[in-house]
N, C-alpha and C positions, 0 to 999 in steps of 0.2 A: 546529471549531478548525483542522483541516487545510485546509478549504475557504478560510477567510480567509487562511491562510498562503500558499496558492497565489496568491490574488488580489494579496496584497502583494508576492509575488515577481515576478509579471508586471509590476507597476509598477516595481519595481527594475530589471528587465531592459530597460526602455525606454531607459535611459541607456547600455547596453552598445554598444560600437562595432559597426558593420556587419560588420567582418571576423570577428567572433565568432559571427555568426548561425548557422553550421553546426557550431559547435564548443561553446564554453563556454555560450553562451546557450541553445542547443538542449538540451544535457545538463542544465543546471540546470532548465530548464522541464520536461523529461521526468521528472527525479528528483522534483521538487516535486509534479508532477501525480500521481505514483504514490502519494503519501501518502493522499489521500482515496479514490482508486480502489481501493487494496488493502484499506482498511478496509471500503468498501462491498461489495467482492467477498467478503471473508471473512465479513462479517455475513450474507450470503445463504446461507452454507453449511449452516446449521442444525446445526452441530457446533462445539463449543468447541475441539476439537483442531484442526480445519481453520481455524477463525477465528484461533487462536493462530499458525498457520503464516503466515497473511496479515499478521498484526500483526508478525511477525518480518520479512517482506518489507518492510513499511512502515518498520520500524526501520532496516533496511539502506539503504533509500532516504534516510532521515534522515542517515545517515553520508555518503552520496554528496552530499547537499545541503550538508552541513557542509564537505566538501572543496572543492566548487565555490565556496562563499562565500569561503573562504580564498584560493583562486586569484583570484577577482574582486577581493578587497581588495588582494592583493599586486600585481596588474596595474593597480591604481588605476582600476578600472571603478566601484567604489563607495568611498565614504569610510569612514574608521575608525568614524565615528558610525553610518552606515548598516549597516555590518557588525555592530557591537555590538548595535544594535537588532534586526536581523533574526536574529542568532545567539541573542539572548536569547529571542525568540519561539520559535525552533526548539527551544532547550533546554527551555523550558516545555512545549512539545508532547511532547517526548521523555519528560519526567518523567511526564506524564499517561499516555502510551502505555505506558510501562514498568509503571506501577501497574495499568493495565488488563490487561496481559499476565500479571501476577502473579495477578490475579483469575481470569482464564481458566484458568491452570494449576491453581488450587485447585478448579476445577469439572470438570476433565477426567475425574477418576475417577468422577464421579457419572453413572451411566447414564441417570438421569431427565432430565438436561439435555443430555447428549451424544447427538446424533441420528445417529451413525454406524450404529446398528442400523437406523434407519429407511431409510437408503440401501441397506443390504444387503437388506432386505426388499423394497424397491421394485425393486431390480435382479432379485431372484428372481422377483417377479411378472411383470416384463417378459420374462424368459427363459421362464417357463412359458407365457405368452401366445404367444410366438414359436414355441415347440415345438408348441403345439396347432394353430397356423395353418400350420405347415410353412414359415415365412418365415425368411429369414436376412438379414444385413446387406447381402449382395451384391444382393438384389432392390431395395434402396433406390436403387442407383446408376443 
């Protein structure tokens, strides 16, 4: 859903004036692109708690997109209809994201699905291996 929203936003940005290329166009492009990227990065964390943090970053980017769309409408870079349609898609995405965030919050207390213990164990194993080999991070440089 976020991926399609990015593609639709890129189409919308084609009509923006050239003078906005390094300002509103760039900001809206970056904020919109953050939506699927934060979800993807959070999903790879193997921790519901960390994933929730990335979903929060995604939500904050949604608010940034919302502000950029309003500016674009007020500057007449997009029509009222384009704004309404795009804002409706964004709102639909935000609702789904919010429900998923609630789901993740309900799972955080469950150690069977929260993999933060896995990370601590892996970190411990790496430290043990390093101590046994007498290596430190400085030797990697």
